[in-house]
C-alpha positions in Angstrom: 0.0 0.0 0.0 1.2 3.5 -0.8 1.2 6.2 1.7 1.1 9.4 -0.3 -0.5 11.1 -3.3 1.7 12.9 -5.7 1.2 16.2 -7.4 2.0 14.9 -10.9 2.1 18.1 -12.9 4.3 19.9 -10.4 6.7 16.9 -10.1 6.9 16.6 -13.9 8.0 20.2 -14.1 10.6 19.8 -11.4 11.9 16.6 -13.1 12.4 18.4 -16.4 14.3 21.1 -14.6 16.5 19.0 -12.2 16.6 15.6 -13.9 15.6 13.8 -10.7 13.1 13.6 -7.9 13.2 12.4 -4.3 9.7 11.3 -3.2 9.2 10.8 0.5 7.2 8.0 2.1 5.9 6.5 -1.1 5.8 2.9 0.3 4.3 1.9 3.6 6.5 0.3 6.3 4.6 -3.0 5.7 5.4 -3.0 2.0 9.1 -2.2 2.8 9.2 -5.1 5.2 7.8 -7.5 2.6 10.3 -6.3 0.0 13.2 -6.7 2.4 12.0 -10.2 3.3 12.0 -11.0 -0.4 15.6 -9.7 -0.7 16.6 -11.9 2.2 15.2 -14.9 0.4 17.0 -14.0 -2.8 20.4 -13.3 -1.2 20.2 -16.7 0.6 20.4 -18.3 -2.9 23.4 -16.3 -3.9 27.1 -16.8 -3.1 28.3 -14.6 -0.2 29.6 -11.3 -1.4 30.1 -7.7 -0.3 28.0 -6.5 -3.3 25.1 -8.0 -5.3 23.6 -7.0 -8.6 20.4 -9.0 -9.4 19.1 -8.1 -12.9 15.6 -9.0 -14.1 14.8 -9.1 -10.5 11.0 -9.0 -11.0 11.4 -12.7 -12.2 12.9 -13.6 -8.8 10.0 -12.7 -6.5 6.3 -11.6 -6.7 6.9 -8.7 -4.3 9.3 -7.2 -6.8 6.9 -7.8 -9.7 4.2 -6.0 -7.7 6.1 -2.8 -8.3 5.9 -3.0 -12.1 2.6 -1.2 -12.0 2.9 0.5 -8.6 -0.1 2.8 -8.5 1.7 5.7 -6.8 4.4 5.8 -9.5 2.8 4.7 -12.7 0.9 8.0 -13.4 4.2 9.9 -13.0 5.9 7.6 -15.5 3.2 8.1 -18.0 3.4 11.9 -17.6 7.2 11.8 -18.1 7.4 9.3 -20.9 4.0 9.0 -22.4 1.6 6.0 -22.4 3.5 3.8 -24.9 6.0 2.4 -22.3 7.3 -0.8 -20.9 9.5 -2.1 -18.1 13.1 -1.5 -19.3 15.1 -3.0 -16.4 14.6 -4.3 -12.9 17.8 -4.3 -10.9 18.4 -5.0 -7.2 21.6 -3.7 -5.7 22.9 -4.5 -2.3 26.1 -3.1 -0.9 27.3 -4.4 2.4 29.4 -2.2 4.8 32.9 -1.9 3.3 34.8 0.6 5.5 38.2 -0.8 4.3 37.1 -0.1 0.7 37.9 -3.7 -0.3 37.7 -4.2 -4.1 34.5 -6.0 -5.1 33.5 -7.8 -8.2 30.6 -6.1 -9.7 28.7 -5.9 -13.0 27.5 -2.3 -12.2 29.1 0.9 -13.1 30.0 2.9 -10.0 32.0 5.7 -11.4 30.5 8.8 -13.0 28.4 7.9 -16.1 25.2 8.4 -18.0 23.1 5.3 -18.6 22.7 3.9 -22.0 24.1 1.6 -24.6 27.7 1.4 -26.0 28.2 3.2 -28.3 26.1 5.8 -26.5 22.9 7.3 -27.6 23.4 10.1 -30.2 24.1 13.6 -29.0 22.7 16.8 -30.5 24.6 19.9 -29.7 26.5 17.9 -27.0 23.3 16.8 -25.3 21.7 13.4 -25.0 17.9 13.2 -24.9 16.0 11.4 -22.1 15.2 7.9 -23.5 14.2 6.2 -20.3 13.6 6.9 -16.6 14.5 4.9 -13.6 12.6 4.6 -10.3 14.8 3.6 -7.3 13.0 2.2 -4.3 15.1 2.9 -1.2 14.7 -0.1 1.1 17.4 0.6 3.8 18.4 3.6 5.8 20.2 5.8 3.3 19.6 9.0 5.3 23.3 9.8 5.6 26.0 10.0 2.9 28.6 7.3 2.1 26.3 4.4 2.7 26.6 3.4 -0.9 24.2 6.3 -1.9 23.7 7.3 -5.5 25.7 10.4 -6.3 24.2 12.8 -8.9 25.0 16.1 -10.7 21.7 17.9 -10.6 20.6 19.5 -13.9 23.4 17.7 -15.8 20.8 16.1 -18.2 20.0 19.6 -19.7 23.5 21.0 -20.2 26.8 20.0 -21.8 28.7 18.4 -19.0 31.8 16.3 -18.3 32.9 15.4 -14.8 36.3 16.7 -13.8 37.1 13.1 -12.7 35.2 9.9 -13.4 36.5 8.4 -10.1 33.6 8.4 -7.6 36.0 8.7 -4.7 37.0 12.2 -5.8 34.4 14.6 -4.7 33.1 17.0 -7.4 32.2 20.5 -6.6 28.6 20.2 -7.9 27.8 16.7 -6.8 25.2 15.6 -4.2 24.4 12.3 -2.6 20.8 11.2 -2.6 19.9 10.5 1.0 16.6 8.8 1.8 14.8 6.5 4.2 13.1 3.1 3.6 10.0 3.7 1.5 11.3 6.8 -0.3 11.7 6.7 -4.1 14.4 8.4 -6.1 13.5 9.0 -9.8 16.1 10.0 -12.4 16.6 10.4 -16.1 19.1 8.0 -17.8 21.0 11.1 -19.1 21.6 12.5 -15.6 25.2 12.1 -14.7 25.4 9.8 -11.6 27.6 7.3 -9.7 27.6 5.0 -6.8 29.3 6.2 -3.6 31.4 3.8 -1.5 29.7 2.3 1.6 32.0 3.3 4.5 29.2 3.0 7.0 27.9 0.1 9.2 24.6 0.1 7.2 23.8 -2.2 4.2 22.5 -0.4 1.1 19.4 -2.0 -0.4 18.0 -0.3 -3.5 15.7 -1.7 -6.2 15.7 0.0 -9.6 12.8 -0.3 -12.0 13.3 1.6 -15.3 10.7 2.4 -18.0 11.2 3.2 -21.6 9.2 3.5 -24.9 8.0 0.1 -25.9 9.9 0.3 -29.2 13.2 0.1 -27.3 14.8 -3.2 -26.4 14.7 -3.9 -22.6 18.1 -4.2 -20.9 17.8 -7.4 -18.9 15.1 -9.5 -20.6 13.8 -10.2 -24.1 10.3 -11.7 -23.4 8.5 -11.8 -20.1 8.1 -15.3 -18.7 4.7 -17.2 -18.8 4.8 -17.0 -15.0 4.8 -13.2 -15.0 2.2 -13.0 -17.6 -0.2 -15.5 -16.0 -3.1 -13.6 -14.6 -1.5 -10.2 -15.5 -3.8 -7.2 -16.0 -3.8 -5.5 -19.4 -1.7 -2.7 -18.0 0.9 -5.1 -16.6 0.9 -7.1 -19.8 1.7 -3.8 -21.7 4.5 -3.0 -19.2 5.9 -6.4 -19.8 6.0 -5.8 -23.5 3.4 -8.4 -24.3 1.2 -6.3 -26.6 1.4 -8.3 -29.9 3.2 -11.0 -31.8 3.7 -8.6 -34.6 7.0 -6.6 -34.0 5.6 -3.7 -36.0 3.0 -3.1 -33.3 5.8 -2.2 -30.8 6.6 0.7 -33.1 3.0 1.6 -34.0 0.6 0.0 -31.5 -3.1 -0.2 -31.9 -5.0 1.7 -29.2 -6.3 -1.5 -27.6 -2.7 -2.7 -27.1 -1.7 0.3 -24.8 -4.3 0.5 -22.0 -2.0 3.0 -20.3 -3.4 5.6 -22.6 -6.3 5.7 -20.2 -4.0 7.0 -17.5 -2.7 9.8 -19.8 -6.3 10.7 -20.8 -7.4 10.8 -17.1 -4.3 12.9 -16.3 -5.0 15.4 -19.0 -8.6 15.6 -17.9 -7.5 16.4 -14.3 -5.1 19.0 -15.7 -7.8 20.7 -17.7 -10.0 20.7 -14.6 -7.3 22.4 -12.6 -6.6 19.4 -10.3 -3.0 18.7 -9.6 -3.2 15.4 -7.7 -3.9 12.0 -9.3 
């Protein structure tokens, strides 16, 4: 259960300006506890490590899959990206305390970067457009810096920018660490410069990233959703899992019946026209 209502138009404007949002208290304490119990189950199946990167994590537990169409966040994603969207990635990251800064094996970038393919998305005038947006569910106490927090350069999605150093251990003049509490959600554009700070604390970082992109883009960590995920899925969840048609052309030009999220955009526009800012 969610605990807040979001002012979608205001947040969309702030997102376009800053490239990120920090939304407080989106998930209830009960939901956070269930998600952490799911993480415990998953990590028990993994080799012992200081850091974990579990991709396509919605396949690993129903609690994670429940966030695909999280009702507090989905209207915001539709406002930011339009209704023709899908799940792009689901990535669980866990960083245990590492005060000695021991080298860890990882498949994640931790130094300064913009997300995207290699070679990178095309630039126009030195700028990369926003192609997808990530939601980061904060599931541990990240209220202080250097707990493995995400570092960002605010507004760096909208200006030509190169960090003075790509080494995350060197503090940049315009950087900030995203600090939040369990149940908060951090939202950011893929073209915002960001990095992962070291965890020098006694707290374990637990963050679950769900990203969304236009449905014509290839997802990062899956090709087709599994029958298990699709079984009993609502039309909206089927769309978000990319299961709209066997005809690949429809991912580029879908029929209206294939994208039920259009109803959310229509409702959002109606609320905007009526002067209501909360959905």
